[in-house]
PyMOL CGO cylinders between C-alpha atoms (Angstrom):
from pymol import cmd
from pymol.cgo import CYLINDER

trace = [
    CYLINDER, -16.02, 11.10, 2.96, -14.97, 14.57, 4.13, 0.3, 1, 1, 1, 1, 1, 1,
    CYLINDER, -14.97, 14.57, 4.13, -11.66, 14.35, 2.27, 0.3, 1, 1, 1, 1, 1, 1,
    CYLINDER, -11.66, 14.35, 2.27, -13.46, 13.33, -0.93, 0.3, 1, 1, 1, 1, 1, 1,
    CYLINDER, -13.46, 13.33, -0.93, -15.79, 16.31, -0.60, 0.3, 1, 1, 1, 1, 1, 1,
    CYLINDER, -15.79, 16.31, -0.60, -12.82, 18.58, 0.04, 0.3, 1, 1, 1, 1, 1, 1,
    CYLINDER, -12.82, 18.58, 0.04, -10.98, 17.13, -2.97, 0.3, 1, 1, 1, 1, 1, 1,
    CYLINDER, -10.98, 17.13, -2.97, -13.99, 17.78, -5.18, 0.3, 1, 1, 1, 1, 1, 1,
    CYLINDER, -13.99, 17.78, -5.18, -14.30, 21.30, -3.82, 0.3, 1, 1, 1, 1, 1, 1,
    CYLINDER, -14.30, 21.30, -3.82, -10.60, 21.95, -4.45, 0.3, 1, 1, 1, 1, 1, 1,
    CYLINDER, -10.60, 21.95, -4.45, -10.96, 20.49, -7.95, 0.3, 1, 1, 1, 1, 1, 1,
    CYLINDER, -10.96, 20.49, -7.95, -13.88, 22.82, -8.66, 0.3, 1, 1, 1, 1, 1, 1,
    CYLINDER, -13.88, 22.82, -8.66, -11.89, 25.76, -7.29, 0.3, 1, 1, 1, 1, 1, 1,
    CYLINDER, -11.89, 25.76, -7.29, -8.95, 24.94, -9.56, 0.3, 1, 1, 1, 1, 1, 1,
    CYLINDER, -8.95, 24.94, -9.56, -11.28, 24.68, -12.55, 0.3, 1, 1, 1, 1, 1, 1,
    CYLINDER, -11.28, 24.68, -12.55, -13.01, 27.97, -11.79, 0.3, 1, 1, 1, 1, 1, 1,
    CYLINDER, -13.01, 27.97, -11.79, -9.71, 29.78, -11.18, 0.3, 1, 1, 1, 1, 1, 1,
    CYLINDER, -9.71, 29.78, -11.18, -8.32, 28.51, -14.46, 0.3, 1, 1, 1, 1, 1, 1,
    CYLINDER, -8.32, 28.51, -14.46, -11.55, 29.38, -16.28, 0.3, 1, 1, 1, 1, 1, 1,
    CYLINDER, -11.55, 29.38, -16.28, -11.78, 32.87, -14.78, 0.3, 1, 1, 1, 1, 1, 1,
    CYLINDER, -11.78, 32.87, -14.78, -8.12, 33.44, -15.55, 0.3, 1, 1, 1, 1, 1, 1,
    CYLINDER, -8.12, 33.44, -15.55, -8.60, 32.50, -19.20, 0.3, 1, 1, 1, 1, 1, 1,
    CYLINDER, -8.60, 32.50, -19.20, -11.89, 34.43, -19.49, 0.3, 1, 1, 1, 1, 1, 1,
    CYLINDER, -11.89, 34.43, -19.49, -10.50, 37.64, -18.04, 0.3, 1, 1, 1, 1, 1, 1,
    CYLINDER, -10.50, 37.64, -18.04, -7.44, 37.62, -20.24, 0.3, 1, 1, 1, 1, 1, 1,
    CYLINDER, -7.44, 37.62, -20.24, -9.15, 36.72, -23.55, 0.3, 1, 1, 1, 1, 1, 1,
    CYLINDER, -9.15, 36.72, -23.55, -12.00, 39.25, -23.70, 0.3, 1, 1, 1, 1, 1, 1,
    CYLINDER, -12.00, 39.25, -23.70, -12.60, 40.94, -27.05, 0.3, 1, 1, 1, 1, 1, 1,
    CYLINDER, -12.60, 40.94, -27.05, -13.03, 44.66, -27.55, 0.3, 1, 1, 1, 1, 1, 1,
    CYLINDER, -13.03, 44.66, -27.55, -15.06, 46.60, -30.16, 0.3, 1, 1, 1, 1, 1, 1,
    CYLINDER, -15.06, 46.60, -30.16, -15.68, 43.69, -32.52, 0.3, 1, 1, 1, 1, 1, 1,
    CYLINDER, -15.68, 43.69, -32.52, -12.02, 42.82, -32.98, 0.3, 1, 1, 1, 1, 1, 1,
    CYLINDER, -12.02, 42.82, -32.98, -11.29, 39.10, -33.07, 0.3, 1, 1, 1, 1, 1, 1,
    CYLINDER, -11.29, 39.10, -33.07, -10.07, 37.83, -29.74, 0.3, 1, 1, 1, 1, 1, 1,
    CYLINDER, -10.07, 37.83, -29.74, -6.37, 37.15, -29.83, 0.3, 1, 1, 1, 1, 1, 1,
    CYLINDER, -6.37, 37.15, -29.83, -4.48, 35.30, -27.15, 0.3, 1, 1, 1, 1, 1, 1,
    CYLINDER, -4.48, 35.30, -27.15, -2.23, 37.49, -25.07, 0.3, 1, 1, 1, 1, 1, 1,
    CYLINDER, -2.23, 37.49, -25.07, 1.42, 37.44, -26.08, 0.3, 1, 1, 1, 1, 1, 1,
    CYLINDER, 1.42, 37.44, -26.08, 3.25, 34.62, -24.36, 0.3, 1, 1, 1, 1, 1, 1,
    CYLINDER, 3.25, 34.62, -24.36, 6.77, 34.94, -23.00, 0.3, 1, 1, 1, 1, 1, 1,
    CYLINDER, 6.77, 34.94, -23.00, 9.25, 32.32, -24.18, 0.3, 1, 1, 1, 1, 1, 1,
    CYLINDER, 9.25, 32.32, -24.18, 8.53, 28.94, -22.61, 0.3, 1, 1, 1, 1, 1, 1,
    CYLINDER, 8.53, 28.94, -22.61, 10.92, 27.42, -20.14, 0.3, 1, 1, 1, 1, 1, 1,
    CYLINDER, 10.92, 27.42, -20.14, 11.67, 23.75, -19.75, 0.3, 1, 1, 1, 1, 1, 1,
    CYLINDER, 11.67, 23.75, -19.75, 8.61, 21.51, -20.11, 0.3, 1, 1, 1, 1, 1, 1,
    CYLINDER, 8.61, 21.51, -20.11, 6.45, 24.36, -21.38, 0.3, 1, 1, 1, 1, 1, 1,
    CYLINDER, 6.45, 24.36, -21.38, 5.91, 26.08, -18.04, 0.3, 1, 1, 1, 1, 1, 1,
    CYLINDER, 5.91, 26.08, -18.04, 6.39, 29.70, -17.16, 0.3, 1, 1, 1, 1, 1, 1,
    CYLINDER, 6.39, 29.70, -17.16, 8.78, 30.66, -14.39, 0.3, 1, 1, 1, 1, 1, 1,
    CYLINDER, 8.78, 30.66, -14.39, 7.00, 31.11, -11.08, 0.3, 1, 1, 1, 1, 1, 1,
    CYLINDER, 7.00, 31.11, -11.08, 7.68, 34.87, -10.96, 0.3, 1, 1, 1, 1, 1, 1,
    CYLINDER, 7.68, 34.87, -10.96, 5.83, 35.30, -14.29, 0.3, 1, 1, 1, 1, 1, 1,
    CYLINDER, 5.83, 35.30, -14.29, 2.62, 33.63, -13.11, 0.3, 1, 1, 1, 1, 1, 1,
    CYLINDER, 2.62, 33.63, -13.11, -0.39, 35.63, -11.99, 0.3, 1, 1, 1, 1, 1, 1,
    CYLINDER, -0.39, 35.63, -11.99, -1.68, 35.13, -8.48, 0.3, 1, 1, 1, 1, 1, 1,
    CYLINDER, -1.68, 35.13, -8.48, -4.62, 33.13, -9.87, 0.3, 1, 1, 1, 1, 1, 1,
    CYLINDER, -4.62, 33.13, -9.87, -2.24, 30.86, -11.81, 0.3, 1, 1, 1, 1, 1, 1,
    CYLINDER, -2.24, 30.86, -11.81, -0.05, 30.42, -8.74, 0.3, 1, 1, 1, 1, 1, 1,
    CYLINDER, -0.05, 30.42, -8.74, -3.12, 29.51, -6.66, 0.3, 1, 1, 1, 1, 1, 1,
    CYLINDER, -3.12, 29.51, -6.66, -4.35, 27.09, -9.35, 0.3, 1, 1, 1, 1, 1, 1,
    CYLINDER, -4.35, 27.09, -9.35, -0.92, 25.48, -9.50, 0.3, 1, 1, 1, 1, 1, 1,
    CYLINDER, -0.92, 25.48, -9.50, -0.82, 25.21, -5.70, 0.3, 1, 1, 1, 1, 1, 1,
    CYLINDER, -0.82, 25.21, -5.70, -4.29, 23.65, -5.61, 0.3, 1, 1, 1, 1, 1, 1,
    CYLINDER, -4.29, 23.65, -5.61, -3.34, 21.14, -8.34, 0.3, 1, 1, 1, 1, 1, 1,
    CYLINDER, -3.34, 21.14, -8.34, -0.27, 20.23, -6.31, 0.3, 1, 1, 1, 1, 1, 1,
    CYLINDER, -0.27, 20.23, -6.31, -2.39, 19.86, -3.14, 0.3, 1, 1, 1, 1, 1, 1,
    CYLINDER, -2.39, 19.86, -3.14, -4.79, 17.56, -5.01, 0.3, 1, 1, 1, 1, 1, 1,
    CYLINDER, -4.79, 17.56, -5.01, -1.94, 15.54, -6.51, 0.3, 1, 1, 1, 1, 1, 1,
    CYLINDER, -1.94, 15.54, -6.51, -0.32, 15.18, -3.08, 0.3, 1, 1, 1, 1, 1, 1,
    CYLINDER, -0.32, 15.18, -3.08, -3.63, 14.18, -1.53, 0.3, 1, 1, 1, 1, 1, 1,
    CYLINDER, -3.63, 14.18, -1.53, -4.18, 11.50, -4.20, 0.3, 1, 1, 1, 1, 1, 1,
    CYLINDER, -4.18, 11.50, -4.20, -0.63, 10.25, -3.75, 0.3, 1, 1, 1, 1, 1, 1,
    CYLINDER, -0.63, 10.25, -3.75, -1.18, 10.02, 0.01, 0.3, 1, 1, 1, 1, 1, 1,
    CYLINDER, -1.18, 10.02, 0.01, -4.46, 8.16, -0.56, 0.3, 1, 1, 1, 1, 1, 1,
    CYLINDER, -4.46, 8.16, -0.56, -2.69, 5.67, -2.83, 0.3, 1, 1, 1, 1, 1, 1,
    CYLINDER, -2.69, 5.67, -2.83, 0.05, 5.20, -0.24, 0.3, 1, 1, 1, 1, 1, 1,
    CYLINDER, 0.05, 5.20, -0.24, -2.53, 4.56, 2.48, 0.3, 1, 1, 1, 1, 1, 1,
    CYLINDER, -2.53, 4.56, 2.48, -4.31, 1.99, 0.29, 0.3, 1, 1, 1, 1, 1, 1,
    CYLINDER, -4.31, 1.99, 0.29, -1.02, 0.29, -0.60, 0.3, 1, 1, 1, 1, 1, 1,
    CYLINDER, -1.02, 0.29, -0.60, 0.02, 0.10, 3.07, 0.3, 1, 1, 1, 1, 1, 1,
    CYLINDER, 0.02, 0.10, 3.07, -3.41, -1.26, 4.01, 0.3, 1, 1, 1, 1, 1, 1,
    CYLINDER, -3.41, -1.26, 4.01, -3.09, -3.95, 1.34, 0.3, 1, 1, 1, 1, 1, 1,
    CYLINDER, -3.09, -3.95, 1.34, 0.34, -4.88, 2.69, 0.3, 1, 1, 1, 1, 1, 1,
    CYLINDER, 0.34, -4.88, 2.69, -1.04, -5.00, 6.27, 0.3, 1, 1, 1, 1, 1, 1,
    CYLINDER, -1.04, -5.00, 6.27, -3.94, -7.20, 5.13, 0.3, 1, 1, 1, 1, 1, 1,
    CYLINDER, -3.94, -7.20, 5.13, -1.58, -9.57, 3.32, 0.3, 1, 1, 1, 1, 1, 1,
    CYLINDER, -1.58, -9.57, 3.32, 0.71, -9.77, 6.36, 0.3, 1, 1, 1, 1, 1, 1,
    CYLINDER, 0.71, -9.77, 6.36, -2.27, -10.43, 8.65, 0.3, 1, 1, 1, 1, 1, 1,
    CYLINDER, -2.27, -10.43, 8.65, -3.38, -13.24, 6.32, 0.3, 1, 1, 1, 1, 1, 1,
    CYLINDER, -3.38, -13.24, 6.32, 0.15, -14.71, 6.39, 0.3, 1, 1, 1, 1, 1, 1,
    CYLINDER, 0.15, -14.71, 6.39, 0.21, -14.50, 10.19, 0.3, 1, 1, 1, 1, 1, 1,
    CYLINDER, 0.21, -14.50, 10.19, -3.09, -16.39, 10.38, 0.3, 1, 1, 1, 1, 1, 1,
    CYLINDER, -3.09, -16.39, 10.38, -1.88, -19.03, 7.89, 0.3, 1, 1, 1, 1, 1, 1,
    CYLINDER, -1.88, -19.03, 7.89, 1.43, -19.49, 9.69, 0.3, 1, 1, 1, 1, 1, 1,
    CYLINDER, 1.43, -19.49, 9.69, -0.29, -19.68, 13.09, 0.3, 1, 1, 1, 1, 1, 1,
    CYLINDER, -0.29, -19.68, 13.09, -2.58, -22.41, 11.77, 0.3, 1, 1, 1, 1, 1, 1,
    CYLINDER, -2.58, -22.41, 11.77, 0.38, -24.23, 10.25, 0.3, 1, 1, 1, 1, 1, 1,
    CYLINDER, 0.38, -24.23, 10.25, 2.32, -23.89, 13.52, 0.3, 1, 1, 1, 1, 1, 1,
    CYLINDER, 2.32, -23.89, 13.52, -0.53, -25.38, 15.55, 0.3, 1, 1, 1, 1, 1, 1,
    CYLINDER, -0.53, -25.38, 15.55, -0.83, -28.26, 13.10, 0.3, 1, 1, 1, 1, 1, 1,
    CYLINDER, -0.83, -28.26, 13.10, 2.90, -28.94, 13.32, 0.3, 1, 1, 1, 1, 1, 1,
    CYLINDER, 2.90, -28.94, 13.32, 2.79, -28.83, 17.13, 0.3, 1, 1, 1, 1, 1, 1,
    CYLINDER, 2.79, -28.83, 17.13, 0.05, -31.48, 17.13, 0.3, 1, 1, 1, 1, 1, 1,
    CYLINDER, 0.05, -31.48, 17.13, 2.00, -33.61, 14.66, 0.3, 1, 1, 1, 1, 1, 1,
    CYLINDER, 2.00, -33.61, 14.66, 5.14, -33.26, 16.78, 0.3, 1, 1, 1, 1, 1, 1,
    CYLINDER, 5.14, -33.26, 16.78, 3.21, -34.37, 19.87, 0.3, 1, 1, 1, 1, 1, 1,
    CYLINDER, 3.21, -34.37, 19.87, 1.87, -37.43, 18.02, 0.3, 1, 1, 1, 1, 1, 1,
    CYLINDER, 1.87, -37.43, 18.02, 5.33, -38.35, 16.74, 0.3, 1, 1, 1, 1, 1, 1,
    CYLINDER, 5.33, -38.35, 16.74, 6.80, -37.85, 20.22, 0.3, 1, 1, 1, 1, 1, 1,
    CYLINDER, 6.80, -37.85, 20.22, 4.21, -40.17, 21.76, 0.3, 1, 1, 1, 1, 1, 1,
    CYLINDER, 4.21, -40.17, 21.76, 4.93, -42.80, 19.11, 0.3, 1, 1, 1, 1, 1, 1,
    CYLINDER, 4.93, -42.80, 19.11, 8.67, -42.43, 19.72, 0.3, 1, 1, 1, 1, 1, 1,
    CYLINDER, 8.67, -42.43, 19.72, 8.26, -42.88, 23.48, 0.3, 1, 1, 1, 1, 1, 1,
    CYLINDER, 8.26, -42.88, 23.48, 6.03, -45.91, 22.93, 0.3, 1, 1, 1, 1, 1, 1,
    CYLINDER, 6.03, -45.91, 22.93, 8.57, -47.50, 20.56, 0.3, 1, 1, 1, 1, 1, 1,
    CYLINDER, 8.57, -47.50, 20.56, 11.39, -46.67, 22.97, 0.3, 1, 1, 1, 1, 1, 1,
    CYLINDER, 11.39, -46.67, 22.97, 9.52, -48.46, 25.78, 0.3, 1, 1, 1, 1, 1, 1,
    CYLINDER, 9.52, -48.46, 25.78, 8.78, -51.46, 23.51, 0.3, 1, 1, 1, 1, 1, 1,
    CYLINDER, 8.78, -51.46, 23.51, 12.44, -51.61, 22.51, 0.3, 1, 1, 1, 1, 1, 1,
    CYLINDER, 12.44, -51.61, 22.51, 13.50, -51.54, 26.16, 0.3, 1, 1, 1, 1, 1, 1,
    CYLINDER, 13.50, -51.54, 26.16, 11.14, -54.40, 26.99, 0.3, 1, 1, 1, 1, 1, 1,
    CYLINDER, 11.14, -54.40, 26.99, 12.34, -56.47, 24.02, 0.3, 1, 1, 1, 1, 1, 1,
    CYLINDER, 12.34, -56.47, 24.02, 15.96, -55.95, 25.04, 0.3, 1, 1, 1, 1, 1, 1,
    CYLINDER, 15.96, -55.95, 25.04, 15.14, -57.07, 28.58, 0.3, 1, 1, 1, 1, 1, 1,
    CYLINDER, 15.14, -57.07, 28.58, 13.36, -60.17, 27.25, 0.3, 1, 1, 1, 1, 1, 1,
    CYLINDER, 13.36, -60.17, 27.25, 16.26, -60.97, 24.93, 0.3, 1, 1, 1, 1, 1, 1,
    CYLINDER, 16.26, -60.97, 24.93, 18.72, -60.55, 27.78, 0.3, 1, 1, 1, 1, 1, 1,
    CYLINDER, 18.72, -60.55, 27.78, 16.58, -62.76, 30.02, 0.3, 1, 1, 1, 1, 1, 1,
    CYLINDER, 16.58, -62.76, 30.02, 16.31, -65.52, 27.36, 0.3, 1, 1, 1, 1, 1, 1,
    CYLINDER, 16.31, -65.52, 27.36, 20.01, -65.29, 26.63, 0.3, 1, 1, 1, 1, 1, 1,
    CYLINDER, 20.01, -65.29, 26.63, 20.87, -65.66, 30.30, 0.3, 1, 1, 1, 1, 1, 1,
    CYLINDER, 20.87, -65.66, 30.30, 18.52, -68.69, 30.61, 0.3, 1, 1, 1, 1, 1, 1,
    CYLINDER, 18.52, -68.69, 30.61, 20.00, -70.43, 27.61, 0.3, 1, 1, 1, 1, 1, 1,
    CYLINDER, 20.00, -70.43, 27.61, 23.53, -70.12, 29.00, 0.3, 1, 1, 1, 1, 1, 1,
    CYLINDER, 23.53, -70.12, 29.00, 22.69, -72.11, 32.10, 0.3, 1, 1, 1, 1, 1, 1,
]
cmd.load_cgo(trace, "trace")
C-alpha cells in the first residue's frame, strides 16, 4: 500500500514538473500570440541530449524512469509469485501421486508375496504327489 501511494505521489510530481515546465516556457507577453520556444534539432527517437535538458526535465525523466523501474519490479515480483504458486501446486500434486503409488506398490507387493507362497506350496504338493506315484 505504501509503494502504491509513493508511486501515485511520484506520478503526480512528474505531471506537475512537466506542467510547470511547459507553463513557464510558453507564457505570452503583451498580447502577442504564444509561440513555442525554438527547439534544437532532435536526436534519435525524438529526444534531446541529456546536456540540453533543463533541471526540471531531467528530474521528470528520472522520476518517469523510477516509476517504470518500480512497475517492472512489481511485474517481476508477481511473475515470480505465480511461478512459486504453480510449483507449490505441482509439489502437492506429485506428493499425493507419490503416496498413492506407494500404497499401490505395497498392495502389489503383498499380492506378489501371497502368490509366491501359494506357488511354493503347490510345488511342494506336486513334488509330494510325484514321489508317491513313483513308489
